[in-house]
C-alpha positions in Angstrom: 28.2 -63.1 15.9 28.2 -64.4 19.4 25.6 -66.6 20.9 24.2 -63.8 23.1 23.6 -61.5 20.1 21.5 -64.1 18.2 17.8 -63.2 18.3 15.7 -65.7 20.2 12.6 -67.3 18.9 10.5 -65.1 21.3 12.1 -61.9 20.0 11.5 -63.0 16.4 7.8 -63.7 17.2 7.4 -60.3 18.9 9.0 -58.6 15.9 6.8 -60.5 13.5 3.7 -59.6 15.6 4.7 -56.0 15.7 5.2 -55.7 11.9 2.0 -57.6 11.2 0.0 -55.4 13.6 1.5 -52.2 12.0 0.6 -53.4 8.5 -2.9 -54.3 9.7 -3.4 -50.9 11.3 -2.2 -49.0 8.2 -4.4 -51.1 6.0 -7.5 -50.5 8.1 -6.7 -46.8 8.5 -6.8 -46.4 4.7 -10.3 -47.8 4.6 -11.2 -45.7 7.6 -10.0 -42.5 5.9 -12.2 -43.2 2.9 -15.2 -43.9 5.1 -14.6 -40.7 7.1 -14.5 -38.7 3.8 -17.8 -40.3 2.7 -19.4 -39.6 6.1 -18.3 -36.0 5.9 -19.8 -35.7 2.5 -23.0 -37.2 3.8 -23.2 -34.9 6.8 -22.8 -31.8 4.6 -24.5 -32.9 1.5 -27.6 -34.8 2.7 -29.4 -31.7 3.9 -29.8 -30.5 0.3 -31.8 -33.5 -0.6 -34.2 -32.6 2.2 -34.3 -28.9 1.6 -34.5 -28.8 -2.2 -37.4 -30.5 -4.1 -36.2 -33.3 -6.4 -37.6 -31.4 -9.4 -35.4 -28.5 -8.6 -32.3 -30.5 -7.6 -32.3 -32.6 -10.8 -33.6 -29.8 -13.0 -32.0 -28.2 -16.0 -30.9 -24.9 -14.5 -28.1 -24.2 -12.1 -28.5 -20.7 -10.8 -27.9 -20.8 -7.0 -28.4 -17.1 -6.7 -32.0 -17.6 -7.7 -32.4 -20.8 -5.7 -32.2 -23.0 -8.8 -30.0 -26.0 -8.1 -30.4 -28.2 -11.2 -27.5 -30.6 -11.3 -28.5 -32.3 -14.6 -26.4 -29.9 -16.8 -23.4 -30.6 -14.6 -23.9 -34.4 -14.6 -24.4 -34.5 -18.4 -21.5 -32.1 -19.0 -19.2 -34.4 -17.0 -20.5 -37.4 -18.9 -20.0 -35.8 -22.3 -16.4 -34.7 -21.6 -15.5 -38.1 -20.0 -17.0 -40.3 -22.7 -15.5 -38.2 -25.5 -12.1 -38.4 -23.8 -12.3 -42.2 -23.4 -13.4 -42.5 -27.1 -10.2 -40.6 -28.0 -7.8 -42.3 -25.5 -9.0 -45.9 -25.9 -7.7 -46.6 -29.5 -4.5 -44.5 -28.9 -3.9 -46.2 -25.6 -4.4 -49.8 -26.7 -2.4 -49.2 -29.9 0.5 -47.8 -27.9 0.3 -50.6 -25.4 0.4 -53.2 -28.3 3.3 -51.4 -29.9 5.3 -51.3 -26.6 4.6 -55.0 -25.7 4.5 -56.7 -29.1 6.3 -54.6 -31.7 8.9 -52.4 -30.2 12.4 -53.7 -29.6 13.7 -54.1 -26.0 15.7 -50.9 -26.0 12.7 -48.9 -27.2 10.5 -50.5 -24.6 12.9 -49.6 -21.8 12.7 -46.0 -22.9 9.0 -45.7 -23.7 7.6 -47.2 -20.5 9.4 -44.7 -18.1 8.5 -41.8 -20.4 4.8 -42.7 -20.4 4.9 -42.9 -16.6 6.5 -39.5 -16.4 3.8 -38.0 -18.5 1.3 -38.9 -15.8 3.1 -36.6 -13.4 2.6 -33.4 -15.3 0.4 -31.0 -13.2 -3.1 -30.6 -14.4 -2.9 -26.8 -14.1 0.0 -26.9 -16.6 -2.1 -28.9 -19.1 -5.0 -26.6 -18.5 -2.8 -23.6 -19.3 -1.5 -25.3 -22.5 -5.1 -26.1 -23.5 -6.1 -22.4 -23.0 -3.2 -21.0 -24.9 -2.6 -23.6 -27.7 -5.6 -26.0 -28.2 -8.5 -23.6 -27.6 -7.3 -21.0 -30.3 -6.6 -23.8 -32.7 -10.1 -25.3 -32.3 -11.7 -21.9 -32.6 -9.9 -21.1 -35.8 -10.0 -24.6 -37.4 -13.5 -25.6 -36.5 -15.1 -22.2 -36.6 -16.5 -22.6 -33.0 -17.7 -19.4 -31.3 -15.1 -20.0 -28.6 -12.2 -22.5 -28.2 -13.2 -23.2 -24.6 -15.5 -26.1 -25.4 -16.3 -29.7 -24.3 -14.1 -31.0 -27.1 -11.1 -29.0 -25.8 -11.7 -30.5 -22.3 -12.0 -34.0 -23.8 -8.7 -33.6 -25.6 -7.0 -32.6 -22.3 -8.6 -35.4 -20.4 -7.8 -38.0 -23.1 -4.1 -37.0 -22.7 -4.3 -37.3 -18.9 -6.0 -40.7 -19.1 -3.5 -42.1 -21.7 -0.8 -43.1 -19.2 -3.2 -45.1 -17.0 -4.7 -46.9 -20.0 -1.4 -47.6 -21.6 0.2 -48.9 -18.4 -2.7 -51.2 -17.4 -3.3 -52.4 -20.9 0.4 -53.2 -21.4 0.4 -55.2 -18.2 -2.7 -57.1 -19.4 -0.9 -57.9 -22.7 2.2 -59.0 -20.9 0.1 -61.4 -18.8 -1.0 -63.3 -21.9 0.9 -66.6 -22.1 3.6 -66.9 -24.8 1.9 -70.2 -25.8 -1.0 -68.2 -27.2 1.3 -66.3 -29.6 3.2 -69.5 -30.6 -0.1 -71.3 -31.3 -1.3 -68.4 -33.5 1.9 -68.3 -35.5 2.0 -72.1 -35.8 -1.4 -72.1 -37.4 -0.1 -69.8 -40.2 -1.3 -66.4 -38.8 0.9 -63.4 -39.3 2.2 -61.4 -36.4 -0.5 -58.7 -36.7 -3.2 -61.3 -37.1 -1.9 -63.1 -33.9 -1.9 -59.7 -32.0 -5.4 -58.5 -33.0 -7.2 -61.9 -33.0 -5.4 -63.8 -30.3 -3.4 -61.6 -27.9 -5.7 -58.6 -27.6 -8.9 -60.7 -27.1 -7.1 -62.7 -24.5 -6.3 -59.5 -22.6 -9.8 -58.0 -23.1 -10.7 -58.0 -19.4 -7.4 -56.1 -18.5 -8.1 -53.6 -21.3 -11.6 -53.1 -20.0 -10.1 -52.4 -16.5 -7.7 -49.9 -18.1 -10.6 -48.1 -19.7 -12.5 -47.9 -16.5 -9.5 -46.7 -14.5 -8.9 -44.1 -17.2 -12.5 -43.0 -17.0 -12.3 -42.7 -13.2 -9.2 -40.5 -13.7 -11.0 -38.3 -16.2 -14.3 -37.8 -14.4 -12.5 -36.7 -11.2 -10.2 -34.1 -12.9 -10.9 -30.5 -11.8 -8.4 -27.8 -12.6 -7.7 -28.6 -16.3 -11.4 -29.0 -17.1 -12.3 -25.8 -15.3 -9.8 -23.9 -17.4 -10.7 -25.2 -20.8 -14.4 -26.0 -21.0 -15.9 -22.5 -20.7 -17.8 -23.2 -17.4 -21.3 -22.6 -18.9 -24.0 -24.7 -17.0 -26.1 -25.5 -20.1 -27.8 -28.7 -21.2 -25.5 -30.5 -23.8 -28.4 -31.9 -25.8 -27.8 -30.3 -29.2 -25.7 -31.8 -32.0 -23.1 -29.1 -31.6 -22.8 -29.4 -27.8 -19.4 -30.9 -28.2 -18.1 -27.7 -29.6 -19.8 -25.4 -27.1 -19.0 -24.5 -23.5 -20.2 -26.9 -20.8 -19.6 -27.2 -17.0 -18.6 -30.3 -15.0 -19.4 -31.3 -11.5 -15.8 -30.9 -10.4 -15.4 -27.5 -11.9 -18.6 -26.3 -10.2 -17.3 -27.4 -6.8 -13.9 -25.8 -7.3 -15.2 -22.5 -8.7 -18.0 -21.9 -6.1 -16.9 -23.5 -2.8 -14.6 -20.7 -1.9 -17.3 -18.0 -2.1 -20.3 -19.8 -0.7 -21.7 -19.1 2.7 -21.2 -22.0 5.0 -24.4 -23.8 6.1 -26.4 -22.3 3.2 -28.5 -24.3 0.8 -25.9 -23.5 -1.9 -23.2 -24.9 0.4 -25.0 -28.1 0.9 -25.8 -28.4 -2.8 -22.1 -28.4 -3.6 -21.5 -31.2 -1.2 -24.5 -33.0 -2.7 -22.7 -32.8 -6.1 -19.6 -34.2 -4.3 -21.7 -37.2 -3.1 -22.9 -37.8 -6.7 -19.3 -37.6 -8.0 -18.0 -39.8 -5.2 -20.6 -42.5 -6.0 -19.9 -42.3 -9.7 -16.2 -42.7 -9.2 -16.8 -45.5 -6.6 -19.0 -47.4 -9.1 -16.4 -47.1 -11.9 -13.6 -48.3 -9.7 -15.8 -51.1 -8.3 -16.6 -52.2 -11.8 -12.9 -52.3 -12.7 -12.1 -54.3 -9.6 -14.9 -56.7 -10.4 -13.5 -57.3 -13.8 -10.1 -58.0 -12.4 -11.5 -60.3 -9.7 -13.4 -62.3 -12.4 -10.3 -62.6 -14.5 -8.2 -63.8 -11.6 -10.9 -66.3 -10.6 -11.1 -67.7 -14.1 -7.3 -68.0 -14.1 -7.3 -69.8 -10.8 -10.0 -72.2 -12.0 -7.9 -73.0 -15.0 
């Protein structure tokens, strides 16, 4: 390389400045897109809070044709499906993460981790179709439910969809536990399983909590699969058998009705109002997960 072809310090500074400016613009644009989406939701959804009385808006009946916009069945339906899905996915996800990180040999770990990440890429409509054709008939015949399209069917599908997130994040949390913790547990006479469940898993507790919250955010925002397998009945899930009866979620309501609603109508604004509620719930879940991770890193830095 000749002397004339060597970049000068001025050229290097301009290149560095350009790259930093580009990264900064891209970073701020991401935040800007989220804010624009939220402002759009506010613009279209706030009118429903002004046009519809609170007693109607948070009532127990969702019949927009008769000017009944009760969102409570939709909120409780989403909560029932999401909580049940996490209750199913949490033990399976943590156990799988423990197996991959602590028990499985290296060759098995190198196979299982990519496979689990590939599972996250299966389209939700495919999972919804499998739920309608395989899981729903099985639940109807095995449990004697009036229909197989129930909240429990949706919870099984959502649990499967949340598993890759929970496994990946929990496995990373377990991997971050120092090896000295394991050595100390074994040196004190604990078995491998006692060391895992009483030392390693508690040490990774904050990361596991983050995995659960991220999985919950993934589940509560799912649309197509839930709409296909939960029956889409806007009823209050307050009875003991509500888990094995049809319900309706917020996301399914928006997807099913937005294409047919008259723009600018109260029904139109009500759907965007549901979107605001869903946006806030998802934002709070992700904020809680980020808060747990921040506290974990801060404690680690103080140590």
